[in-house]
N, C-alpha and C positions, 0 to 999 in steps of 0.2 A: 277534585271528587264530584263522582258522577253516579248513579242512582243505575239498580240492576231490575232487572225485570222481575215483573210478580212470579213467569212459570218455573225462575230460579231456583233452584230451594235452597241458597243462602238465601236470596230475599224474599222468598216465604217464610224460612225462620227470622229475619231480622222485623219483617213488618208485625209477626204473632207477639214480639218480644215489644214490640212498639205499643201494639194494643196489646199487651197485658196490664201496661201502666196508664193507658188513657196517654202520652207524652204528646206532643208536637213532632217528633222526630227522634229517631234512633239512628245511631252512627256507629260504625265499623271504620276503626282507622288500624291499617297494618303496616308492621313493619316492616321491611329491608334495607338492609345494609348496602348491597348491591344499587338494587337497582330504585332506592325511596322507598315513601310512604303509598303505601293503596288503601284508599277511602270510601266506604261506601255510603249507604243511606237510605234509610225510609221515610216518609213521613214530607214535612216540609220540608223545601231547602233553609238549611241555616243562611242568613245575610255575612257577607266578606267580613264585614266590622268588626263579629264574633271571632274572628279569625285566632289573633294569640291571645285574648281571652282563654279559648278555649283549648287550644294548644296546651296554654300552662299548667290548666285545669287536668287533663289527656295524661300531660306526664306524671303528674300528682299520683294519676290514678295506673300508671302503669307499672305501680311498686306495692300498692294496697288499693283498694274497695276506696272511693272516695266518695260522699254523700253530701251534695250542698244544697241545701234546702231551699233557701232563697237567696240567690249571688247579690245580691243587693246589700246586703249585708257586708262582703268583702270588703274587706280597707280600699283593699289594691284593683279595684275591680269601675273603669271609669264612667262616667256619665257616657259617655256615647254606645259603650256597650248595653245598658241597659234599654237607650231608648231606640236606637235603631234595630240592634240583634234580635231583643225582645224574646230574651230568653234569662228568664228569672231562679226556674230548676236546671241542679246538674248532678247528673249520677255517673259513676265509670266504674272499672272493674279491668285488671288485668287476663287477659285471654292466654294460657298457659299451651304451651305445645304439648303431642304424646313421652318430651323427653323434659316437661316441669321449665319450659324455658319461656317466657314472657314476647311473644310475637303481634301481639297486637292488644287493643283497650274495645270494650263495650262501653259504647256512651249514650245515653238519655238525654232529652231537653225536651223543656213545658216553656211557655211561653206563660206561665203564673208560679207563683212558691206553693213544692211538693212536699209533703211530707212523711216517708218511708218508713216503718215500721219495721222489730227484727224480721218477721215476715214477709216481710214484704223481700229485705234483702237478699237472707237464705232463697223467696226466690228467682232475683237477679240473677243471685249467684250458681243457682240449678240451670237458669237459660244459657246463660255464657258459658257453660261447661256442656252443656249439649251444642250450642254454636258455633264453639271453639274447632274441633274435628273440621265440619265443611267451610269458615273461616280458611284454618290452613292449608284447605287443596284449595281453596282459590287464589293465595298468598302464591303461594309456590306456580300455579298454575297460571297468573299475570305475571309471577317474577321471569319464569321459563319464556310467559311473551315479550313479555321486553326484552331481558337477554338476549332473545333468539333475532329481535329486532334488530339489535344495539351492534348484535356477528355479525348481521346481512348488510349494516350499512357499514361498519368497519370491512370487512370484507368487501365490499364497494369502492369504498374511500385507497382501500389498501390495491383494488386493481387499476385504480384512476392512480393511484398513488406510481405504482410497478410497470403501469403502462409507462408515464411519465421518466420515471427511471431505464427503461428497456430505451427508448427513445434518448434518452440523453446520454445511457451507456453506450450504445452503439458507435452516437459519437466520438466516442470520450475513449472507446473500446476498454471500457470495466466494468468487472463483470465481476459476483459476489459468489465466494465460496463457504463450502462450513464442511468440519472431519468430527466426527464423530471417532473420540477414541477407544470408546471400547472392542469396536468391529474395525475400526478403521474407514470405514465407507463415509462415502466424497456427496456431499450435496449444490452442485452447481447449477447457476442461473445458466440462459441460454447464450452469453458473450465467453461464457467462459471456457462451455464446448468448442466455439465458435477456434474460439485458442487454439484450441488440442487440433481440431478439424477430427473430431469427436462428434457422432448423433445425437443428435439430442434427446437426453431425458433419458436416454437406459439409467442402470443404474450401476456407479462406479465403486470400486474399490481402490485404496492408493496406489497401490502396484501398477492398474494401468496407467494412473497418470507421470508413475516418476520412471518408469521403463520409457517416454517422452525428453527426459531431462537428458543435456549433454554431461558425460561422465564427473567432471571437474565441477558443473552447475551441482547436481546430484551429491555427491560428498557433502559440500557444502554449505547443503539445504537440509541434513540429516544432522548434522552439528549444531544450526546454530537451532534449530527444532528442538532438538533436543536439551541444549541450553534452555530455552525459553519455557519447556515445561516443566525442568526443576529448575528455572526462578521465579515461574511463575508471571512473563510478563511478555509481552510480541516483540517482532521485529518487521525489516521490512529486508528485500533482495531481490537484485536483481538476477535473472538465472535466464541461461540457454539453451531451448528444446526444441523438436523434429517431431513436426505435427505427426502423426500418421501417416497422412498427405504428403510426408515425405520435406515440409517447408520447414527452415531455417526460421526463428525466430527467436527474441528477446520478449521476457515476460519480465513486471516489478510484481513483488507478492507484500500484501500488507497483511501482518496479520495477529493476535491477541487470543491470550488464552482467555476461556469462559471456564471459571471453577465451580467448584458444590463442595460446599462443611471443607471448603482449603483445600480440594484436591481436582485436578486439571478435569474436566469432563469430552469436552472437544475445542479445536481448534475455527478461527470462522477471519473472515475478510475482502479483500480486495485484491483481488491481481489485474492489473492491466496490461496490453499489449504495448509494449514500446523500442517495439522493431523496429519505426521512422524519425522514433527518437534516438533509439543507439544507433545504425546508421551514419546519423548527418553527426554526430557527436564525433563517428570513425571519421567521416568526412573533415571536418573540422580538424581533427588531429591530424590529419594525414596531409591538408593543403598547409597544416600552423610546420610538418615537421618533412617539406620533401621541396624541395630547389626547383619552382615554378620552369626554368628554361629547362633540365633534364631529367626530370620525376626522379633523381635520386634522393636519398637523406639529404637534406641540407646539414648546412653546420651547425645549428642547434640541436637536431635530434642526436647527432655526430658525440656533441660535448657530452648529452645525458647516457650516451651509452657507454663512452669513453671515458665517464668520469666511473664507471662499477669492474676495474680492473679484474677483481676475483667470481665476478659474478654476481648475481641477487635475487630476493626471494621470487620475481616474474620469469624464474625460468633462463634465465639467458648466461650462454657460456662462462668458462673466464674467457678472456682474450693473452693468447701468447704469442701477437705478435703484431706490430703497426704498419702497415707500405704508404706512404706519399710517392705521390704519381703529381708531374708538372710537365707540359705539355709543353712541347718544344718545336719553335717558330710558331707560336697561334697570333704572337702579335702581326708579324706578316701579314700571315692568313688576314684576318681582322683589318688593317692597316691597306692591306691591296685589292682587296674585294668587297669592301662594307662590310657590314654589320651584322648585315642577313648569312653572306659566306659564315661567320664567327660564328652565328651560333647555331649554324647548320652544323660547323665541325665540334661542336661542345656536343650538339646531343647526336653526332654518331658516336664520337668518342666514349660517352657515358655509357652506350651500345652495347658499344664492344668490351666497355671494362667489365661490365652487370655480367657479362655473357663468359666472360676469360675465369668473374670471382664470381662464380657461381654461389660457391661453397663456403663464402665469408660470409662472418657476422651478419656487417655493414656492410653498402658503399656509399662513400656521400663525397658529392662534391664542397668545398670548403672555403673556398674564393673564388677568383676569376679563372684559372684556366688551371687551379691546386682541387686535386680530389683524395681522399683518405680510405682504404681498406682496411677495416679491420679486421681478425682471422683467429678463429676458435681454437683446440684442442683437435681437428679431426686435421692440421698441417705440423707435419713435423717439419724439420730443418732445412732438409734438403727438397722438400713440396716447395716449400715458401723461398725459395731462391729459383725454384725452376717456374712460379710464379710471374715471380718480378720477370725475367728473361719473356716468356708470351708477355705481361703486358708491352712492354717494350715493342717486341714487333707485329702483337694487331695496332697496336695506336700508328706504328708507321707505315702497314698499308696505304693507298693513295683512299680519298671520299672525295664521291660525287658531290655535285651539288652545280646544280641551275647546268649555265655552259661551263663550270670548269669545274675541273681535278683539283682536291687542295689536298698537299702531302703537310704533314705536320710529326712529330715525332713525340716519345716522352723521355724522361729523367727519373730513374724510381729509389726512393733511397726507403729503406728497409730496419727497421728495429727489432730486435726480440724483447722477451720478459725473463730473464737473468737473476734472480734471486729479487732485495726487495727493490720496490721499484714503482713510482705513484704515476699517473700519466702525464704531469706536467716533465718529467721526467723521458718519457717514452717517447712521449713527440719532440721535445727536443734532443731526442738520437737518431730520430727518425725523419726532422731537417737538417741535419748534420751529415748525414749518411747522401742526403737530397740531394744536397749541396755541392759534396764530393764527386757527386753520379756530372752531376752539371758542368763541373767546372773539369770534368776526365776529358769533357767532348762532346756531352750529349749522348741521350738517346741511348746510354749504359743506366748501370744496376750497381749502385751498392747497399754496404750490408752492415751494418753501424761496430764497430770496433772497439774498446775501451781506445783515447788518445785518439779518437780520430779530430779532427777540427776545434781543437776544445777554444777557439780563440773566433771562431768563426759565427754571424751575429745570425741572432733569429729572422728570419724575413715574413713567418707568417707567427701575427700574434697567438699563446693563449691567455685564458678564461682562469689566472692559477688560481683566485678567490673559489674558483666551481670544482677545483683539483679532490679529488679524494684521497684516502690513504692506501696502502699498497699491503698486504702480506702485516700486520703489528708495528710496519716501517713511520713512523707520529711522522709527523710535519707533512710539509709542500716546500720545492723546490722552489725557491725562485728564479727569475737569470735577465 
């Protein structure tokens, strides 16, 4: 509660009201739901002990004029109020705004009982009506000042929070974004500008950012975004972009849909630069699927790719043929010149095989000196036979290793996909053809034909449980 300077028109009016009734104090209690009550008074200060009782009386006076000639006769007034507050008389009247709404109470207090005649009550009401416009302007001014202080404080807190967020977000490579749906305009925090390589602060439209997305990511984003707006729910998406400076990046988009009256009006959320995470994941996946010795695909990757002969949703082509390659004379090199020479032989053989089969779907090392080549539809049958002979010729050329010249050869078995066939069937056929090539004197190529080596044993086990079906042919063949 505060007093107002007598140079203030409202203070002068309040003092005039007090003097008109020769009371100890007059008070204005202005009601504001935004910033709380505003209290002004003229005359002697009112003891804090009186607060609860006075507020109860003023709540009554907020609905109609209340005159209490002797507060001591009120049954629910505590003795402490009478002893310490030194208030025995109370009068209160509601203050009405120009729209007829109650916005405060004008109160009179005195230390002795008083009686007001009907004429006095009319004067009290007239003074209240005269004071009301001044009081309303004061309430509005105080409200505005308090709100300004609150806004400034919130702005200061927001600035500190934003600074904290900016620092944390910079380290985490996270930024905030918003898209206004009515005009597709974007609002980004600084980190998002940096992710896209765009100068901070400029006005953005969505088309600008869309041009940075890779084709596949752009199409996926548009579809998921459309579904999110239709269903009124958020989404998360990892997308590939190329910045305006030509750098390739991966970002993770988290989005929420904001609705008004049941209709979406904006999308907002976070974007995070996950390029390093993506590279680490790809590196981990690459290492898990590569042969450490040769750098070729390992048996795990071969089995995963080979299990989908017809191709798959990831864009892999159908498999049309399998070539198995076995090095001839490798054991002699390894035993005669040592493991270092054997390792060098494997590495050089892998390099040559990769170069010869550059258009293959996959080249893999699947055993000690065993390799497999998956061929797609770009190869015709005659070209596959030619490729097999090129492998034999290429791997038979001498290999230099330290002080030694190494000589190995290769036997090649080929199996074509002819009609219904499971991966297990195709592998068995290529293995039989390879066995036939070795039996023919090594350094040769054999292509599987029906009836070839029906009783031969498979030398390389195939994980039957992982084999899929081929072209509607149910089940798998066990051997």
